[in-house]
N, C-alpha and C positions, 0 to 999 in steps of 0.2 A: 363544166364552164373552162376550168383550167386548159381544157383540149381546145376549145374553142378559140382561146385566147392567143394558144399555141400556133393555131394555124393561120389566124389574123397576122401575126408577126412573119410568118413565113410565106404568106400570099404578098405581104408589104414590101417584102426583101429590097426589092428593084426600087422604089421608090426610098428608104431607108437610105440604101447605098448613095443615090442622088444626092440625097441632102447630106450625107457625109462629105459629100464633094464639095457640094456649095459651102457647108461650114470651113473645111478644109482650106477653101481658096483665101480665107481672110487671114491675113498678115499679123496677127495680134500677139507680135514680140515684146515682152512683157518689160525687157531690159533697156529698150534702147528709146529714149523719149520721143525719138523721130516718127515711129510707130505707135504713138496713146491714140490717135485717130483710129487705126486700126482696131485697137484692142477694148476701145469705145462700140466700135461698131460688130464687134464680136460678142459684148456684153448684150446689145440691144437684139442681139440672131438669137440667143441663148434665152431671151425674155421673151421672145417672140413664138418662139420655138416650144417654149412652155406652154403659152396662152392657147398656140396650138394645138396640143396637146389635151386640152380641157382643163386644165389646174386652175382653180379661180381665183389664187393670191398669187399675184407676182409682182413683183417691187425690183427695182434697182437700187442696192443699196452705196451710196459714196461714200468714196475714202479719199485721203488726200492721193490715194495712189487711183490705181484702177478700180471700177466698179465691183461688187460682190452682188450675183443674182441670187435673189432669195423668192423662193416659189411654196405654197401650201394647198396641201389637198386633205382636208381631213372630214373623211364621211363619219365616222362615228366615234366620240371619247373612249368607247369601252375597247377597240381596238389597239394593238398594239404600235406604235409610233417609230418611224426609222426616221434618222435625219441624213439625206444622201449628200454625199460631197464630192465633187470632181473640179479641176479647173479647165478655164479656156482660155489660156493664153500658152504661149510656147517659146522655145528656145531659138535664139538666132539660126540662123543656116549656115554661117561661116563654118568651112571653107567652099564659098560658092561653087568653085571649078570641079570640085569633087563629086557635085549633084551630076546624076544620069539625067535627069529631068528637070523643070525649075521646080522647086521647094514649095512653090505655091499655087502650083497649076499641076492638082492632083492627078495621076496618071495610075489606069489598071494594067497589071503583066502578069503574066503567067510567068511563074520561076519554078522548077523543080517540081514542076505538077503541082503547083495550087498558085491560086491566084491571090493578087495582092494590090491594094492602094499603097502608092507613093507619095508624100508629102510632107514636109514639117508639122510638127503637133498630130498628125493621124493618127498613131498609138499613145503619145503622149502630151494631150490626154482626152482628145477631140472623139477619137471614135468610142474609147470606152465610156465616156462623158454623156455621149449622145444615148447609150443603150438604155438607162433609166426612164428616160425621157419617151421613149418610145415605146417600152413598157407601160408606164404611165399612162398612154394614149390608147394603146390597144385595151388594156385593162377598160378603160371608159368607153371605147365603143362595144365592148362586148357586153359589159356588166353593168353599163353607165359609171360605176364607182372602182377604184383600187380596192382589194380585200385588206388594207392595214392604211394608216394616217400617213402622209409621205411632208414628208421637207427637205427643200432643196435647199443646199449652201453651196455656190459654184462660183470659183472667185477668178480673180482674174493676175493675180500675182505670184500662185504657188513658184514659179522657176525663178522668182527674185526673195523666196524663202518667206512666202504670204505674211508679208512686212506690216499689213495693215488688217490683216484677220483676227487677231488678238481682239482689237479694238470694237471690232463690228460683234464678235460673240459675245464679248462685254456689253454695250450697249443694247442686243435683241436676246438678252439670256432669256427670257421668257417665251418668247415664241420660236426657240429654238429646243425647246424641251422637248426629251423623246426618250427611247428604252436606250438607244444605242445609235453608231456612225456605221451607216454604210458606205463605203468607200471604193468610188469607182476608179478610184488612182491607186495605185501598189500593182506593178505588173507581176503577173504569174511566170516562176522561173525559167520553165521552159515551154515550147511548142509541143502538143501533143502529150503532153503529160500533166496534167492535174493535180495543181498545187493550191497550198495554201500558206500564206506569208505569216509568219506569228509575229514578227518584230521587224524594226528599220533602224537603221544607226542614226546615229543625229548628226549637226554640222556646225563647224566653226570654219570662217573662212577671213581673208585678209589679204591687203596688196602693199605690197612696200618697194621704196625705192631709194636707190643709191647714186646721190650726186658728188661730182667731182669738179671739174674747172665748172667756171661759169658758163661756158659756151664749149661749143666743140672745137677741137683743136686739131692743127696740122701734124699727123703722126710721126712726121720726120721731124720735125723743129722741136716738140715737145715729148716723143717717145723715150722713154728710160729716165723722164725726169718725175714723172709724177705717175700715180697708180691709177690706169687705165678702170673705170666704173664698171665696165663690162667683166674685167678677170676680178675685182673684187666681188661681184654679184655670182658670181661662179663658185669662188672662195666660201663664200656666204651660204651659198643654195646647197654647197654638198656638204656643210657642216650639219643639217638638218638630220641625216642619216648616217649610223655608219657602215662597216663596208659591207654588213651582211643583209643589211635591210631593216634594220630595226630604226623606231625615229631616236634619234639623239636627244631630245629637247628634254632638259633634266625634268623629273617629275611628272613626264605624258603618261607611263603606265602606273602610276601609283594607285589610280583609283580604280584599276581596268578588274574587273570580275571575272575569274578565270573559269571556264566551261567543269563542269562535272564530269566523273567517266561516263555518266549513262547520257550526257547530253554528246559529248564527243563519237559515243558510240554510235548513236541516232543519226549524226551529219554522215558518218563513217560508211551507213547503212546505205544512203544514198548512191544510186547510180550513178557513176561520174568517171571520165575518162579524160586526165590532164592532156592526153596528145592530140584528142579530138577537139577539145578545146582551144588548145592552143593553135590547133591549123586553123577552126575556123576564126579566128580572130588575126593571125596572121603574125605570130610571137613563135621564132626559135624556142625559148626556153620562159620557165617559169621563174618568178623570182618572191622575194618578200620575207618576212619575217620567219626566221627559224624554229621547227620545233611544230611547226601546224600547215594543216594542209591546205591546199587552195581554197577551199570551199570553208574551212575556218578562216582563211583569213580575210575573204570578200565578205562574211555574213557576220563574225563572231569578235575581229580584232580589230583596232585603231586603226586608223591609216593618216599621212600627212602625205600628200600629193601638189606636187608643181603642176598650176594648170594654164601657166603662160609664163613667158620671158622674153623681154624684147630691149631693144638700143641700140643706136648705131645706126649704120646705113643698112638697109636689108634689101635693097633695090639691085636689078640687072646690073654687072659688072664691079666694077670695084671704085671703093673711094676711102682714100687713106687718111681717116680721123680717128683721133681717142673722142667717143662721144662724151657728151657732158652728162649724160646720166645712162641710168641702166633702170629695168622697172620688173617685178615679179607680182604674181598671182599665186597665192597657195590655199588649200582645204583642205579640212581634216573630217572625216567620220569618225564619231564615237561610238563607244559602247558603255551597256550600265557599269558604272557609274559615274562617269565621265559628265563634268555642265561645261558648256561650251564656254561660259566667263571665265572660269577660273583655266581652262586650255590657252583661251586668247592669251591671258597674261600671261603664262607662261611662253608661247609662242614670242611674244614682245621682247620678253626676257631675254630670252636666247639670241635672239636677232640684234638685240642692244650688245649683248657680252661678245659675240662672236663677229661684231662688224668688224673688218681691217681698219686698221688707222689710214688715212689718208680721203677717205672719202664720207659722208654725212647721211644720215638712216634718216628716210621718212616713213612711217606707219600710218596706212588708211585702214583702219580695222572696221568691218561692216559692224553695223547695231545690233544686229539679230543675227541670234545662231538658233540650234531646233536641240533639245535633250533625244537620246534614243528613247524607243517604243518598242513594247511588248503586250501584245493582251493576252490575256491570262488565259490559259488553255484550256479551263472549262467553260466558258463564256458559251452562253446560249447560243447567240450567234455564231460564232465560228461553227458549236456543233450542226448547225443549221447548214453552213457552208459545207461542212463537209460531207452530210447529207444528200444535198443537191447534186455536190459534183461527182458522189461515190453514184448516184443516179443517172448522171447525164452522161459520165464517162466509164462506167460499168467498173469501174477500178478506186481502189483506196485510194486518195488524194494523197501526195507528198506532204510533208511539212515543210517547209524552206523559209527561210529568213532575207530582208530585204538587204541587199548593201546599198542602196540609197537612203536617203532621207525622204520622209512627209511631216514638217514641222507641224501640219494641224493636228495629229493624232495627239499629242500631248495639250496642244491648246484644248482641244476637246474634254480632255479626262481633268486638267488641272481648272476649267474655267465653267465646266458644265457635270462634271461628274459622269462623261459618256466614254465608253471605252469605243474603238473603231476596228471594225472588221474589214479589211480588205478585201476587196473583190473584183479586180478588176480583170479584163481577158486579153490584154495585150502581155507580151511575154519579152522576156529581156534580151532576146537576139532581135530584136525591130528597129536595132538602131536608132533609137529615140537618142537625143544630144548628137547626134550623129548626120555626116550628108547620108541621103538616101533613105530615112526612116520610112517605114512602111508598116500596115496593120494589116494580118490576113482576113481575107473575107471569112474565111470557116471560124475564125474567132468569134469575128463580128456576130455570122448567125448562132454560134452556138452561147456567146455572153445574152443575147436576147432570150434565149431558151432559160440560161439558168436563172438569170434576175427573175422573170415570171413565175419561175418553180420557186425561187426563194422566198417571193411575196405572198404566194400560196400555202409553202409549209409556214410561215411563221405566223400566217392569220388561222391556221386550222390544224397545224402538228405542233406549234413551237411552245 
């Protein structure tokens, strides 16, 4: 029966690709209120696709923000139950001028001998999220029912920190009971290398501004008499790191758990070439906290990054003003055992202490953060994922860690008592969150097979 399901998936791949194109056309940008209607449209599209797959219980769970799509197909209470997670919202498309094709007009192109589909959100997370819906349909068409009980929780706010998901989880705790979570989000490390993500870093972010004069001033008449807010911002931002790349915020590293020698050895054993990595991303040299390799810094060390700075005149030509304001956004990726609220307080205290005289500081801290997460190494769901990837790839999968953040993992652990196994088939080089995001068609095809094998293995070998 599994062979028949796999053949069904293979035979219908062209139709599935057309559906992914349709899905990716919807500009479901969750962070921008101007796209609220499009996010709602994407939620309805997902709900309709669940129904088309044969899933008998489908519902839109409304939130103060964007809806969560719930689905359930439970053929037998004696079977294992999976809670499938994914998200249908996407990042903004800025900078628009760097896209080679319109971000919401999906385009299939051949690059380096492989076929790719280019569109915003196609890799993070619409392509990977669509895979379990299609696999559920294939089992239904071939067998009548899936081999395990399935529950779907597909949200529209992951790209804004899953702001209302915890409320949904608490309100529907009983409906979401399962053995564990299988996530369609959480990209694999590299293409052509099967890998398992064992952890994800946490996140905290804030925005702050400096105000000097009450309005923009003539730089000739007033220059030299007052502190320019842009100069003050440059000084304040520079104070966040020391000259070697360590975060200079007092107390920032106090709770950071150092890697064991065995953990460091495991990371060092992973094939990695700094020069190839730098060439891939177009950077002349590596930079970061001394004493750690590039992978250790990306996976296991906390960070503080400036995500945006602006103020004054940025249009063509010149405009000789002293701007009234300067603004900046920053975010920190956190590792065990850092707490988002504590790090946020330390950041604000640092900004207050180092704010130059002559300007006023205003901090707008985001209400939501995310703790770091690590799935237990002996979890049965992780062992099944390892076996499936070994079967489909013919090699032992690498054990990797995510530099990014999935807020839902700790929500599921703390509110439902469920661990999360990451089983996404996008890969870390597919330019999600950047212009020209793409998803490899080969990864789409491989994901369909692997998800089908996973459910079958859980039912009969788990």
